HTML snippet that shows the backbone in 3Dmol.js (N, CA, C, O; Angstrom):
<script src="https://3Dmol.org/build/3Dmol-min.js"></script>
<div id="view" style="width:600px;height:400px;position:relative"></div>
<script>
const pdb = `
ATOM      1  N   MET A   1      80.426  48.419  96.494  1.00  0.00           N
ATOM      2  CA  MET A   1      79.638  47.494  95.712  1.00  0.00           C
ATOM      3  C   MET A   1      80.395  47.173  94.435  1.00  0.00           C
ATOM      4  O   MET A   1      80.968  48.064  93.808  1.00  0.00           O
ATOM      5  N   ARG A   2      80.399  45.909  94.050  1.00  0.00           N
ATOM      6  CA  ARG A   2      81.019  45.474  92.800  1.00  0.00           C
ATOM      7  C   ARG A   2      80.134  44.386  92.212  1.00  0.00           C
ATOM      8  O   ARG A   2      79.599  43.566  92.958  1.00  0.00           O
ATOM      9  N   THR A   3      79.967  44.358  90.904  1.00  0.00           N
ATOM     10  CA  THR A   3      79.063  43.391  90.297  1.00  0.00           C
ATOM     11  C   THR A   3      79.816  42.427  89.396  1.00  0.00           C
ATOM     12  O   THR A   3      80.780  42.788  88.721  1.00  0.00           O
ATOM     13  N   GLU A   4      79.343  41.194  89.411  1.00  0.00           N
ATOM     14  CA  GLU A   4      79.825  40.154  88.502  1.00  0.00           C
ATOM     15  C   GLU A   4      78.608  39.331  88.107  1.00  0.00           C
ATOM     16  O   GLU A   4      78.066  38.588  88.925  1.00  0.00           O
ATOM     17  N   GLY A   5      78.179  39.460  86.861  1.00  0.00           N
ATOM     18  CA  GLY A   5      76.948  38.787  86.458  1.00  0.00           C
ATOM     19  C   GLY A   5      75.785  39.359  87.233  1.00  0.00           C
ATOM     20  O   GLY A   5      75.596  40.575  87.269  1.00  0.00           O
ATOM     21  N   ASN A   6      75.000  38.493  87.857  1.00  0.00           N
ATOM     22  CA  ASN A   6      73.878  38.972  88.663  1.00  0.00           C
ATOM     23  C   ASN A   6      74.228  38.998  90.154  1.00  0.00           C
ATOM     24  O   ASN A   6      73.341  39.114  91.000  1.00  0.00           O
ATOM     25  N   THR A   7      75.527  38.889  90.475  1.00  0.00           N
ATOM     26  CA  THR A   7      75.985  38.919  91.859  1.00  0.00           C
ATOM     27  C   THR A   7      76.552  40.296  92.192  1.00  0.00           C
ATOM     28  O   THR A   7      77.384  40.833  91.462  1.00  0.00           O
ATOM     29  N   VAL A   8      76.094  40.847  93.290  1.00  0.00           N
ATOM     30  CA  VAL A   8      76.587  42.136  93.769  1.00  0.00           C
ATOM     31  C   VAL A   8      77.406  41.875  95.023  1.00  0.00           C
ATOM     32  O   VAL A   8      76.892  41.332  96.001  1.00  0.00           O
ATOM     33  N   ALA A   9      78.676  42.257  95.000  1.00  0.00           N
ATOM     34  CA  ALA A   9      79.539  42.116  96.169  1.00  0.00           C
ATOM     35  C   ALA A   9      79.423  43.392  96.996  1.00  0.00           C
ATOM     36  O   ALA A   9      79.580  44.497  96.479  1.00  0.00           O
ATOM     37  N   ILE A  10      79.150  43.226  98.270  1.00  0.00           N
ATOM     38  CA  ILE A  10      78.981  44.346  99.189  1.00  0.00           C
ATOM     39  C   ILE A  10      80.231  44.442 100.055  1.00  0.00           C
ATOM     40  O   ILE A  10      80.595  43.484 100.736  1.00  0.00           O
ATOM     41  N   TYR A  11      80.878  45.583 100.029  1.00  0.00           N
ATOM     42  CA  TYR A  11      82.047  45.838 100.883  1.00  0.00           C
ATOM     43  C   TYR A  11      81.581  46.769 101.990  1.00  0.00           C
ATOM     44  O   TYR A  11      81.497  47.979 101.786  1.00  0.00           O
ATOM     45  N   ASP A  12      81.282  46.226 103.147  1.00  0.00           N
ATOM     46  CA  ASP A  12      80.692  46.987 104.238  1.00  0.00           C
ATOM     47  C   ASP A  12      81.672  47.071 105.399  1.00  0.00           C
ATOM     48  O   ASP A  12      81.956  46.067 106.052  1.00  0.00           O
ATOM     49  N   SER A  13      82.185  48.264 105.653  1.00  0.00           N
ATOM     50  CA  SER A  13      83.168  48.433 106.717  1.00  0.00           C
ATOM     51  C   SER A  13      82.545  48.362 108.115  1.00  0.00           C
ATOM     52  O   SER A  13      83.267  48.312 109.110  1.00  0.00           O
ATOM     53  N   LEU A  14      81.212  48.359 108.195  1.00  0.00           N
ATOM     54  CA  LEU A  14      80.543  48.169 109.482  1.00  0.00           C
ATOM     55  C   LEU A  14      80.289  46.690 109.778  1.00  0.00           C
ATOM     56  O   LEU A  14      79.901  46.331 110.890  1.00  0.00           O
ATOM     57  N   HIS A  15      80.508  45.839 108.781  1.00  0.00           N
ATOM     58  CA  HIS A  15      80.385  44.382 108.905  1.00  0.00           C
ATOM     59  C   HIS A  15      78.989  43.921 109.304  1.00  0.00           C
ATOM     60  O   HIS A  15      78.827  43.066 110.175  1.00  0.00           O
ATOM     61  N   ARG A  16      77.990  44.499 108.656  1.00  0.00           N
ATOM     62  CA  ARG A  16      76.631  43.979 108.831  1.00  0.00           C
ATOM     63  C   ARG A  16      76.545  42.667 108.081  1.00  0.00           C
ATOM     64  O   ARG A  16      77.256  42.473 107.096  1.00  0.00           O
ATOM     65  N   THR A  17      75.698  41.774 108.523  1.00  0.00           N
ATOM     66  CA  THR A  17      75.578  40.472 107.857  1.00  0.00           C
ATOM     67  C   THR A  17      74.277  40.342 107.087  1.00  0.00           C
ATOM     68  O   THR A  17      74.051  39.324 106.432  1.00  0.00           O
ATOM     69  N   ALA A  18      73.428  41.336 107.149  1.00  0.00           N
ATOM     70  CA  ALA A  18      72.160  41.296 106.421  1.00  0.00           C
ATOM     71  C   ALA A  18      71.719  42.720 106.112  1.00  0.00           C
ATOM     72  O   ALA A  18      72.137  43.670 106.774  1.00  0.00           O
ATOM     73  N   PHE A  19      70.880  42.852 105.112  1.00  0.00           N
ATOM     74  CA  PHE A  19      70.333  44.143 104.745  1.00  0.00           C
ATOM     75  C   PHE A  19      68.827  44.126 104.947  1.00  0.00           C
ATOM     76  O   PHE A  19      68.198  43.068 104.948  1.00  0.00           O
ATOM     77  N   THR A  20      68.267  45.298 105.116  1.00  0.00           N
ATOM     78  CA  THR A  20      66.821  45.413 105.231  1.00  0.00           C
ATOM     79  C   THR A  20      66.195  45.224 103.850  1.00  0.00           C
ATOM     80  O   THR A  20      66.888  45.246 102.833  1.00  0.00           O
ATOM     81  N   THR A  21      64.895  45.042 103.831  1.00  0.00           N
ATOM     82  CA  THR A  21      64.171  44.919 102.565  1.00  0.00           C
ATOM     83  C   THR A  21      64.354  46.175 101.728  1.00  0.00           C
ATOM     84  O   THR A  21      64.481  46.091 100.507  1.00  0.00           O
ATOM     85  N   ALA A  22      64.369  47.333 102.368  1.00  0.00           N
ATOM     86  CA  ALA A  22      64.561  48.596 101.644  1.00  0.00           C
ATOM     87  C   ALA A  22      65.937  48.647 100.985  1.00  0.00           C
ATOM     88  O   ALA A  22      66.063  49.126  99.858  1.00  0.00           O
ATOM     89  N   ASN A  23      66.976  48.157 101.679  1.00  0.00           N
ATOM     90  CA  ASN A  23      68.322  48.119 101.092  1.00  0.00           C
ATOM     91  C   ASN A  23      68.352  47.230  99.858  1.00  0.00           C
ATOM     92  O   ASN A  23      68.938  47.596  98.839  1.00  0.00           O
ATOM     93  N   VAL A  24      67.730  46.076  99.945  1.00  0.00           N
ATOM     94  CA  VAL A  24      67.718  45.136  98.815  1.00  0.00           C
ATOM     95  C   VAL A  24      66.962  45.739  97.639  1.00  0.00           C
ATOM     96  O   VAL A  24      67.380  45.574  96.492  1.00  0.00           O
ATOM     97  N   LYS A  25      65.856  46.437  97.901  1.00  0.00           N
ATOM     98  CA  LYS A  25      65.110  47.090  96.822  1.00  0.00           C
ATOM     99  C   LYS A  25      65.968  48.154  96.145  1.00  0.00           C
ATOM    100  O   LYS A  25      65.966  48.263  94.919  1.00  0.00           O
ATOM    101  N   GLN A  26      66.699  48.938  96.934  1.00  0.00           N
ATOM    102  CA  GLN A  26      67.573  49.965  96.367  1.00  0.00           C
ATOM    103  C   GLN A  26      68.646  49.328  95.482  1.00  0.00           C
ATOM    104  O   GLN A  26      68.918  49.816  94.385  1.00  0.00           O
ATOM    105  N   LEU A  27      69.245  48.253  95.951  1.00  0.00           N
ATOM    106  CA  LEU A  27      70.265  47.563  95.157  1.00  0.00           C
ATOM    107  C   LEU A  27      69.668  46.997  93.873  1.00  0.00           C
ATOM    108  O   LEU A  27      70.313  47.015  92.824  1.00  0.00           O
ATOM    109  N   SER A  28      68.445  46.497  93.954  1.00  0.00           N
ATOM    110  CA  SER A  28      67.787  45.945  92.766  1.00  0.00           C
ATOM    111  C   SER A  28      67.571  47.021  91.714  1.00  0.00           C
ATOM    112  O   SER A  28      67.780  46.783  90.524  1.00  0.00           O
ATOM    113  N   VAL A  29      67.155  48.203  92.149  1.00  0.00           N
ATOM    114  CA  VAL A  29      66.930  49.304  91.207  1.00  0.00           C
ATOM    115  C   VAL A  29      68.247  49.725  90.569  1.00  0.00           C
ATOM    116  O   VAL A  29      68.314  49.931  89.358  1.00  0.00           O
ATOM    117  N   VAL A  30      69.291  49.853  91.377  1.00  0.00           N
ATOM    118  CA  VAL A  30      70.590  50.287  90.882  1.00  0.00           C
ATOM    119  C   VAL A  30      71.157  49.273  89.894  1.00  0.00           C
ATOM    120  O   VAL A  30      71.804  49.659  88.921  1.00  0.00           O
ATOM    121  N   SER A  31      70.927  48.000  90.125  1.00  0.00           N
ATOM    122  CA  SER A  31      71.567  46.981  89.292  1.00  0.00           C
ATOM    123  C   SER A  31      70.588  46.229  88.397  1.00  0.00           C
ATOM    124  O   SER A  31      70.825  45.061  88.088  1.00  0.00           O
ATOM    125  N   GLN A  32      69.501  46.859  87.975  1.00  0.00           N
ATOM    126  CA  GLN A  32      68.538  46.219  87.083  1.00  0.00           C
ATOM    127  C   GLN A  32      69.184  45.738  85.793  1.00  0.00           C
ATOM    128  O   GLN A  32      68.922  44.622  85.345  1.00  0.00           O
ATOM    129  N   ASP A  33      70.015  46.563  85.201  1.00  0.00           N
ATOM    130  CA  ASP A  33      70.661  46.199  83.942  1.00  0.00           C
ATOM    131  C   ASP A  33      71.659  45.070  84.131  1.00  0.00           C
ATOM    132  O   ASP A  33      71.932  44.321  83.193  1.00  0.00           O
ATOM    133  N   ILE A  34      72.202  44.940  85.326  1.00  0.00           N
ATOM    134  CA  ILE A  34      73.193  43.901  85.597  1.00  0.00           C
ATOM    135  C   ILE A  34      72.528  42.541  85.686  1.00  0.00           C
ATOM    136  O   ILE A  34      73.010  41.575  85.093  1.00  0.00           O
ATOM    137  N   ALA A  35      71.422  42.453  86.422  1.00  0.00           N
ATOM    138  CA  ALA A  35      70.771  41.169  86.660  1.00  0.00           C
ATOM    139  C   ALA A  35      70.046  40.660  85.411  1.00  0.00           C
ATOM    140  O   ALA A  35      69.943  39.448  85.221  1.00  0.00           O
ATOM    141  N   LYS A  36      69.549  41.546  84.566  1.00  0.00           N
ATOM    142  CA  LYS A  36      68.860  41.192  83.317  1.00  0.00           C
ATOM    143  C   LYS A  36      67.806  40.106  83.532  1.00  0.00           C
ATOM    144  O   LYS A  36      67.788  39.100  82.823  1.00  0.00           O
ATOM    145  N   GLY A  37      66.936  40.317  84.509  1.00  0.00           N
ATOM    146  CA  GLY A  37      65.837  39.387  84.752  1.00  0.00           C
ATOM    147  C   GLY A  37      66.167  38.245  85.688  1.00  0.00           C
ATOM    148  O   GLY A  37      65.256  37.576  86.174  1.00  0.00           O
ATOM    149  N   SER A  38      67.435  37.999  85.957  1.00  0.00           N
ATOM    150  CA  SER A  38      67.816  36.936  86.889  1.00  0.00           C
ATOM    151  C   SER A  38      67.677  37.452  88.315  1.00  0.00           C
ATOM    152  O   SER A  38      67.728  38.660  88.544  1.00  0.00           O
ATOM    153  N   PRO A  39      67.501  36.550  89.272  1.00  0.00           N
ATOM    154  CA  PRO A  39      67.453  37.006  90.668  1.00  0.00           C
ATOM    155  C   PRO A  39      68.781  37.651  91.066  1.00  0.00           C
ATOM    156  O   PRO A  39      69.852  37.162  90.708  1.00  0.00           O
ATOM    157  N   LEU A  40      68.697  38.734  91.796  1.00  0.00           N
ATOM    158  CA  LEU A  40      69.884  39.431  92.264  1.00  0.00           C
ATOM    159  C   LEU A  40      70.463  38.683  93.452  1.00  0.00           C
ATOM    160  O   LEU A  40      69.740  38.345  94.390  1.00  0.00           O
ATOM    161  N   ARG A  41      71.752  38.424  93.417  1.00  0.00           N
ATOM    162  CA  ARG A  41      72.428  37.723  94.505  1.00  0.00           C
ATOM    163  C   ARG A  41      73.374  38.691  95.204  1.00  0.00           C
ATOM    164  O   ARG A  41      74.110  39.428  94.549  1.00  0.00           O
ATOM    165  N   LEU A  42      73.351  38.687  96.544  1.00  0.00           N
ATOM    166  CA  LEU A  42      74.234  39.537  97.328  1.00  0.00           C
ATOM    167  C   LEU A  42      75.328  38.677  97.949  1.00  0.00           C
ATOM    168  O   LEU A  42      75.071  37.590  98.464  1.00  0.00           O
ATOM    169  N   ARG A  43      76.555  39.191  97.888  1.00  0.00           N
ATOM    170  CA  ARG A  43      77.691  38.515  98.518  1.00  0.00           C
ATOM    171  C   ARG A  43      78.413  39.545  99.367  1.00  0.00           C
ATOM    172  O   ARG A  43      78.834  40.588  98.865  1.00  0.00           O
ATOM    173  N   PHE A  44      78.557  39.252 100.655  1.00  0.00           N
ATOM    174  CA  PHE A  44      79.269  40.166 101.544  1.00  0.00           C
ATOM    175  C   PHE A  44      80.755  39.858 101.458  1.00  0.00           C
ATOM    176  O   PHE A  44      81.212  38.812 101.921  1.00  0.00           O
ATOM    177  N   ALA A  45      81.500  40.773 100.865  1.00  0.00           N
ATOM    178  CA  ALA A  45      82.934  40.588 100.652  1.00  0.00           C
ATOM    179  C   ALA A  45      83.705  41.011 101.899  1.00  0.00           C
ATOM    180  O   ALA A  45      83.197  41.754 102.739  1.00  0.00           O
ATOM    181  N   ASN A  46      84.913  40.533 102.001  1.00  0.00           N
ATOM    182  CA  ASN A  46      85.771  40.884 103.122  1.00  0.00           C
ATOM    183  C   ASN A  46      86.194  42.351 102.995  1.00  0.00           C
ATOM    184  O   ASN A  46      86.705  42.770 101.956  1.00  0.00           O
ATOM    185  N   ALA A  47      85.979  43.110 104.044  1.00  0.00           N
ATOM    186  CA  ALA A  47      86.355  44.529 104.051  1.00  0.00           C
ATOM    187  C   ALA A  47      86.923  44.874 105.409  1.00  0.00           C
ATOM    188  O   ALA A  47      86.523  44.314 106.430  1.00  0.00           O
ATOM    189  N   GLN A  48      87.863  45.806 105.407  1.00  0.00           N
ATOM    190  CA  GLN A  48      88.449  46.247 106.666  1.00  0.00           C
ATOM    191  C   GLN A  48      87.372  46.911 107.518  1.00  0.00           C
ATOM    192  O   GLN A  48      86.574  47.703 107.017  1.00  0.00           O
ATOM    193  N   ARG A  49      87.356  46.586 108.802  1.00  0.00           N
ATOM    194  CA  ARG A  49      86.346  47.128 109.717  1.00  0.00           C
ATOM    195  C   ARG A  49      86.741  48.530 110.171  1.00  0.00           C
ATOM    196  O   ARG A  49      87.879  48.783 110.568  1.00  0.00           O
ATOM    197  N   GLN A  50      85.762  49.434 110.099  1.00  0.00           N
ATOM    198  CA  GLN A  50      85.992  50.782 110.606  1.00  0.00           C
ATOM    199  C   GLN A  50      85.718  50.809 112.106  1.00  0.00           C
ATOM    200  O   GLN A  50      84.876  50.063 112.607  1.00  0.00           O
ATOM    201  N   VAL A  51      86.430  51.665 112.808  1.00  0.00           N
ATOM    202  CA  VAL A  51      86.283  51.751 114.259  1.00  0.00           C
ATOM    203  C   VAL A  51      85.210  52.765 114.633  1.00  0.00           C
ATOM    204  O   VAL A  51      84.311  52.454 115.415  1.00  0.00           O
ATOM    205  N   GLY A  52      85.293  53.955 114.092  1.00  0.00           N
ATOM    206  CA  GLY A  52      84.343  55.007 114.427  1.00  0.00           C
ATOM    207  C   GLY A  52      83.134  55.008 113.513  1.00  0.00           C
ATOM    208  O   GLY A  52      83.153  54.414 112.435  1.00  0.00           O
ATOM    209  N   GLY A  53      82.094  55.674 113.951  1.00  0.00           N
ATOM    210  CA  GLY A  53      80.883  55.768 113.148  1.00  0.00           C
ATOM    211  C   GLY A  53      80.931  56.869 112.101  1.00  0.00           C
ATOM    212  O   GLY A  53      80.001  57.003 111.305  1.00  0.00           O
ATOM    213  N   ASN A  54      81.999  57.659 112.089  1.00  0.00           N
ATOM    214  CA  ASN A  54      82.098  58.782 111.159  1.00  0.00           C
ATOM    215  C   ASN A  54      83.078  58.550 110.017  1.00  0.00           C
ATOM    216  O   ASN A  54      83.298  59.448 109.203  1.00  0.00           O
ATOM    217  N   ASP A  55      83.661  57.378 109.944  1.00  0.00           N
ATOM    218  CA  ASP A  55      84.719  57.119 108.964  1.00  0.00           C
ATOM    219  C   ASP A  55      84.222  56.466 107.676  1.00  0.00           C
ATOM    220  O   ASP A  55      85.034  56.140 106.809  1.00  0.00           O
ATOM    221  N   CYS A  56      82.922  56.269 107.527  1.00  0.00           N
ATOM    222  CA  CYS A  56      82.408  55.490 106.397  1.00  0.00           C
ATOM    223  C   CYS A  56      82.748  56.129 105.047  1.00  0.00           C
ATOM    224  O   CYS A  56      83.018  55.409 104.085  1.00  0.00           O
ATOM    225  N   GLY A  57      82.741  57.451 104.955  1.00  0.00           N
ATOM    226  CA  GLY A  57      83.075  58.110 103.696  1.00  0.00           C
ATOM    227  C   GLY A  57      84.501  57.837 103.271  1.00  0.00           C
ATOM    228  O   GLY A  57      84.762  57.569 102.098  1.00  0.00           O
ATOM    229  N   LEU A  58      85.423  57.902 104.210  1.00  0.00           N
ATOM    230  CA  LEU A  58      86.828  57.612 103.905  1.00  0.00           C
ATOM    231  C   LEU A  58      87.011  56.153 103.496  1.00  0.00           C
ATOM    232  O   LEU A  58      87.768  55.857 102.571  1.00  0.00           O
ATOM    233  N   PHE A  59      86.326  55.246 104.177  1.00  0.00           N
ATOM    234  CA  PHE A  59      86.422  53.835 103.829  1.00  0.00           C
ATOM    235  C   PHE A  59      85.833  53.576 102.440  1.00  0.00           C
ATOM    236  O   PHE A  59      86.374  52.777 101.676  1.00  0.00           O
ATOM    237  N   ALA A  60      84.742  54.242 102.119  1.00  0.00           N
ATOM    238  CA  ALA A  60      84.128  54.071 100.794  1.00  0.00           C
ATOM    239  C   ALA A  60      85.067  54.559  99.690  1.00  0.00           C
ATOM    240  O   ALA A  60      85.219  53.896  98.664  1.00  0.00           O
ATOM    241  N   LEU A  61      85.695  55.714  99.900  1.00  0.00           N
ATOM    242  CA  LEU A  61      86.648  56.234  98.907  1.00  0.00           C
ATOM    243  C   LEU A  61      87.861  55.318  98.757  1.00  0.00           C
ATOM    244  O   LEU A  61      88.311  55.059  97.641  1.00  0.00           O
ATOM    245  N   ALA A  62      88.381  54.835  99.862  1.00  0.00           N
ATOM    246  CA  ALA A  62      89.544  53.945  99.810  1.00  0.00           C
ATOM    247  C   ALA A  62      89.201  52.643  99.089  1.00  0.00           C
ATOM    248  O   ALA A  62      89.986  52.174  98.264  1.00  0.00           O
ATOM    249  N   LYS A  63      88.046  52.054  99.384  1.00  0.00           N
ATOM    250  CA  LYS A  63      87.655  50.787  98.747  1.00  0.00           C
ATOM    251  C   LYS A  63      87.366  51.010  97.264  1.00  0.00           C
ATOM    252  O   LYS A  63      87.742  50.180  96.437  1.00  0.00           O
ATOM    253  N   ALA A  64      86.722  52.092  96.919  1.00  0.00           N
ATOM    254  CA  ALA A  64      86.444  52.379  95.513  1.00  0.00           C
ATOM    255  C   ALA A  64      87.737  52.563  94.726  1.00  0.00           C
ATOM    256  O   ALA A  64      87.851  52.095  93.593  1.00  0.00           O
ATOM    257  N   THR A  65      88.708  53.245  95.327  1.00  0.00           N
ATOM    258  CA  THR A  65      90.009  53.418  94.684  1.00  0.00           C
ATOM    259  C   THR A  65      90.713  52.088  94.510  1.00  0.00           C
ATOM    260  O   THR A  65      91.270  51.811  93.448  1.00  0.00           O
ATOM    261  N   ALA A  66      90.691  51.261  95.548  1.00  0.00           N
ATOM    262  CA  ALA A  66      91.343  49.949  95.474  1.00  0.00           C
ATOM    263  C   ALA A  66      90.703  49.066  94.405  1.00  0.00           C
ATOM    264  O   ALA A  66      91.410  48.386  93.662  1.00  0.00           O
ATOM    265  N   LEU A  67      89.377  49.071  94.322  1.00  0.00           N
ATOM    266  CA  LEU A  67      88.688  48.264  93.298  1.00  0.00           C
ATOM    267  C   LEU A  67      88.995  48.785  91.893  1.00  0.00           C
ATOM    268  O   LEU A  67      89.202  47.999  90.969  1.00  0.00           O
ATOM    269  N   ALA A  68      89.024  50.105  91.735  1.00  0.00           N
ATOM    270  CA  ALA A  68      89.302  50.690  90.419  1.00  0.00           C
ATOM    271  C   ALA A  68      90.724  50.395  89.951  1.00  0.00           C
ATOM    272  O   ALA A  68      90.978  50.270  88.753  1.00  0.00           O
ATOM    273  N   CYS A  69      91.644  50.287  90.899  1.00  0.00           N
ATOM    274  CA  CYS A  69      93.037  50.022  90.559  1.00  0.00           C
ATOM    275  C   CYS A  69      93.368  48.528  90.487  1.00  0.00           C
ATOM    276  O   CYS A  69      94.509  48.139  90.235  1.00  0.00           O
ATOM    277  N   GLY A  70      92.362  47.719  90.710  1.00  0.00           N
ATOM    278  CA  GLY A  70      92.572  46.256  90.626  1.00  0.00           C
ATOM    279  C   GLY A  70      93.131  45.676  91.867  1.00  0.00           C
ATOM    280  O   GLY A  70      93.357  44.468  91.937  1.00  0.00           O
TER     281      GLY A  70
END
`;
const viewer = $3Dmol.createViewer("view");
viewer.addModel(pdb, "pdb");
viewer.setStyle({}, {cartoon: {color: "spectrum"}});
viewer.zoomTo();
viewer.render();
</script>
């Protein structure tokens, strides 16, 4: 996840194209200070697709490192 203004970029290695209502509520709570009263916008960013169902932790660490390093 990365934020710019009231837009939250989602880097999902499973390549889902939509989130459940519960997911959106969780994101809203996490990014309340970011949106500052504006509607929260979700953008699905391009992310490398994981093959196995057990690799999500490694993909999350790799993407977080890449974002932190620019």
